[in-house]
C-alpha positions in Angstrom: 18.7 38.9 5.4 19.3 38.8 1.6 18.9 35.0 1.5 15.2 35.2 2.5 14.2 36.2 -1.0 16.2 33.4 -2.8 14.5 30.2 -3.9 15.8 27.0 -2.5 18.0 25.0 -4.9 17.0 21.3 -4.7 19.6 18.6 -5.2 19.4 16.2 -8.1 18.1 13.5 -5.8 15.2 15.6 -4.5 14.4 17.9 -7.4 11.3 15.8 -8.4 10.1 14.4 -5.1 9.3 15.5 -1.5 9.4 13.7 1.8 6.7 13.6 4.4 6.7 12.3 8.0 4.0 10.0 9.3 3.6 9.0 12.9 2.2 5.5 13.3 1.3 3.6 16.4 4.1 1.1 17.3 2.0 -2.0 16.5 1.0 -0.5 13.1 4.7 0.3 12.3 5.8 -3.2 13.2 3.1 -4.7 11.1 4.2 -2.5 8.1 7.8 -3.3 8.6 7.1 -7.1 8.9 4.8 -7.1 5.9 7.5 -5.3 3.8 10.2 -7.7 4.9 8.1 -10.7 4.3 7.1 -9.6 0.8 10.2 -7.8 -0.4 9.0 -4.3 -0.4 10.5 -1.1 1.0 8.2 0.8 3.3 8.6 3.8 1.1 7.5 1.9 -2.0 4.6 0.3 -0.3 3.3 3.5 1.3 3.7 5.4 -2.0 1.8 2.7 -4.0 -0.9 2.4 -1.3 -1.4 6.2 -1.2 -1.6 6.5 -4.9 -4.1 3.6 -5.2 -6.2 5.0 -2.4 -6.4 8.5 -4.0 -7.2 7.0 -7.4 -10.1 5.0 -5.9 -11.3 8.0 -3.9 -11.3 10.2 -7.0 -13.2 7.6 -8.9 -15.9 7.6 -6.3 -14.8 4.3 -4.7 -13.9 3.5 -1.1 -13.5 6.4 1.3 -11.7 6.3 4.6 -13.4 9.4 6.0 -17.2 9.4 5.7 
């Protein structure tokens, strides 16, 4: 039980980032995968950039997904 009080040691690859899981409908996943393949993006890079752009616009009072 001694290990419960110890902080997790992150590897060098994950020390400055975290991973999340997102469940998408099949058609949306296929659209994302095809878009990335057609335009030379990885799904990770596209989702990361889109999320960052969305949050920036939201914080600046721009477009909002949830009203």
